[in-house]
N, C-alpha and C positions, 0 to 999 in steps of 0.2 A: 263285221257289217257296220257301215256308217250309220250313226244315229240320226233320228229325225231332226234333232237339234242342230247337228252339224250340217245337214242338208239345208236347213232353214237359214243358217248363217251364210252358207255359200250362195244361196239364192239372193239374199239381201245384198251381199257384197257385189254380185254381178249387176243387179239393178241399180245400185247406188253408183256404180261406175258409169252408168248411163245418165246420171244426173238426178235420180229420184232420192228424196229424203227418207221416206218410208218409216217415219217415227211411229205412227199409229200401227202400221202393218207389223213392225217389229214386236210391239207389245202384244198384238193379237196373235201372231204366229207363235210367240213364246208361250202364251197361255194355251194355245191349241196343242203344241208339242207336249206340254206338261199334262194336259188332259188325256192325250193319246197314250202317253207313257203310263199313266195311272190305269188306263183301260187295258194295258198290255199290248197295244198295237205298235208295230215297228214301222209302219208306213201309213199313208193316208187311206182311209176307207170311207166310203160314202156314208155308211151308218154313223160312224163316229163324227164325221164332219157335220152331218145334219143335227145330231144330238148336241154337239158343242155350239153350233151356230144359233140354236134356239134358246140359249141361255142368255141372261137370266129369264126365268119364267115371266111371261107377260111383256117381254120386250117388244118394241114396235116392229112391224114387218120390214121397215126400211133398215133398221139397225141389224136385224137378223140377216137380211139380204146382203148387207155390206160385210158382215162377218163371214158369211159363206163365200162371197165373192173373193175375199182375201185368201181363203183356203183354196178356192178353185184355181186362182192364178198360180199359187205355189204348187198345186197338184199337177198342173200342166207342165211346169218345169220338171217336177220330180219324176213324172211318168217317163220322160226321155232317158232318165238314169235308172229308174226302178220300174220295170214293166208291171209290177204288182200294185203300184200306186193307182188308186181309183180317182177319177176326176168327177166331182159332183156335177149333176146335170144343171143346165142353165135355167130350166123351167121350174125349179124348186126355190122358193124364197127369192123371187126376182127383186132386185133393189130398184124399185121405181122411185127415183129421186128427182127432185126439181130444185133449182137454185133457190135458197131461202130468200124471202123478201127482207131486205135489210131494214133495220131500225135506224132512221136518220136522226142522229142527235142534233139538237139545236145548240147554239152557243150557250144558252142558259143551262141546258142539260150538262154540258161539259164543265161549266163553272160549278154547277151543283155537285158533280161527281168529285171534282178536285177539292171542293170545300168539305165534302163528306170524308175524303181521305184524311184531311187534317184532323178529323175528330177521332181517328183510330187511337187506341190507348197507348200503343208502343210508339215512341217518337220516331224511331228508325223506319218502322213500317209505314207510319203516316207520311214521312218525307218521301219514301221510296214510291209509294203508290200515287202520290200527288204528281211527282215528276214522271212516272211511268205512263200514267193516263195522259198527261199533258203532252208528252212527246209523241205518242201514237196519234193523238188528235191533231197535232200541229203538222205532222209529217206523213201521215197515212201509212205508218209501218204496220206490218203484220205483227201480232203479239209475240210470236216466236222470234222474230228478228230483234225486237226490243229486248227480249230476255237474253239473247245470245250476245248482245253488245258488250265489248270490253271497254275498260277505261280509255285505252289508247285509240279506240275507234272514234272517240270524240276529240276533235282538234279545235279548241276555241279560238286560237289565233287565226285560223283560216276559215272559221265558221263552217266546218265540214264534218259530216258524220259518215263513216264508212260502214256499209252493210256487207258483211263477208259471207260468202258461200251460202246464199239463201236458196230459195226454191229453184230447182233444176241446176244447182251449182253456180248460180249467178251472183256476182258481187257488183255493188254500185256505190257511188258517193253522192250524198245529198247536201245541197247548200242550205244552211240554216238561217232563219230570221234572227236578227240581233236579240229579240226578246227570248227566243228559244235558247240561244247560246247562254244568255244570262241566267235563265232558269236552270239549265243543266250545270252551270258553274256553281250556282248557289246550292244545288242538291249535292254536288260532289264535295263541296266544302262542309256541308252539314253532315253528310255521310261519314267523312273522315273524322269528324268530332264524335259522332255517335257510335261508330264502328272503326276504331283506329287500327285493328288487326284483322281485316277480312281474310277469309280462307280462299278467296277467288279473285280473279282479275276482272270480274264482271262490273259493268257500270252500275247496274242496279243490284243492290245487296239486300238479302232477306234478313230476318231477325236472327237467323242462325249463322250470320256472316257468310252465307253461301249465295250462289246464283239463284235467282228466281226460277221457279218451275211451274208448270201448269197446275200441279196439285196444290200449290200455294195461291196462285193468282186467281184461278177460277172461283173458288168459294169466297175469297175476299172481294172480288169484283161483284159477285151477286149481293154480298152484304152492302157494298157501297151503293148499288142500284136501289136497294131498299131504303137506305138512309137518305138518299137523294130524292126519293119519291118517284123514281122512274120505273114504270110498269109496262108490261107488254101491251100491245095493241091487238086489234082483231086480226091484223095481217102479219105482225112480226113480233119477235121476242128480242129484247136488247141483249147484245153480245159485245164482247171486247172487239171482235173483228169488225163490228159495225162502225167503230170509230174510224177505221180505214175507209169504209164505204162512204161515210159522211164527209171525210176529207175530199175524196174524189168528186162527189156530187157537188159540194160547195165550190170546188175549183172550176168545174164545168159551168155551173150557174154563173159564176163571176165572169167567165169569158163570154158567155152569151149576153149577159147584161151590158158588158162593155163593148159589145159589137165586134169582138175579135173573130178571126178566122179559126173556128174551133177545129175543123178538120186538119188544118195545118199544125195546130198545137197539140193535138192528141198524142202523136208519137213522143213528144217530150214528157207528157204526163205518164205515158206507158213506161218510159225509161225510169222516171222518178219512182213510180210504184213498183217497179221490178217485174212488170208483165213481159212475157216472152214475145208478144206481138200486140199491136194496137186493137185487134179484135176483142181481146179480153177487156180493154178499157171502154170500148164502145158499148158494152153491156150496161154501163152506168147511165146511158141515155134513157133507159127504161126504168131506172131505179126510183125516180121521183116524178110525180105528175107534172110539177112545174117545169122540170128539165125537159120532159118529153114534149110538153106544149111549146116551149121555146124552140126546140129542135124542129118541130113540125112547122112552126111559124116561119123559121128561117128557110126551110125547104120550100114552103109555099111562096114566100117572097122571091126566092131565086127562080122558081118556076114561072111566076108572073112576069118577071123582068126579062126572061128569055123568050116569052111568047110574042 
């Protein structure tokens, strides 16, 4: 009989062939498969799925719903192969989610974060996180995209950065500002001096000479937020991903203030950010009150001129 682990790997392989990354799903399903094996279950059962999804005790309803949703999608696939597999109902632990309100970093916030990075005790860690934060803020990268960058993806002579096999299997090239090129060159030189024998081809190197990972980046970033004095607001909690949001909002604000045709330029921003369609980029129009007001003013002016 094929094990639950093997079914899980087959399921992930098929979905990845369709362009999904499924990094979090892989971690969750591996944990669920191990939990099921410990309980002596050879397939998905509703009771085990509900028990596993509710862990750890006291988890938020949204988190519980997301965990159960991951198992439910897998169970639907598995049921076509194994009729004994049970599909958890949709009305239990529903994942009622809404898009998080982004924390919009000011230029001063970003300067403070990079300055805080320089205070880290380990010189390599300090240099890495200063460059890592600076690049995401300057180019609007996803955190995972920055972690996956290899040295060869940065071409200083062409001022180009290549993002490979990102969300939905898309790749893209980004033109870099001269100051960004210089900062990355400085970091690469400093990294070569501090870590002459890395174990990875990664552009950003950890203190273990390996590639950065979420388990290293997230706690360090929280520490840098504390050092920089950046705290959550009533509406939002600062995250690494919000550096990307801030880049997009600042770009749109600049276009509006300059009187540019924003509708004509949004497809270019979508391509730069790696969105699959401009609709995802238009969401940023509601991300900042000032941006929403400028968009409304532009619409009102256009309406009046056509009347």
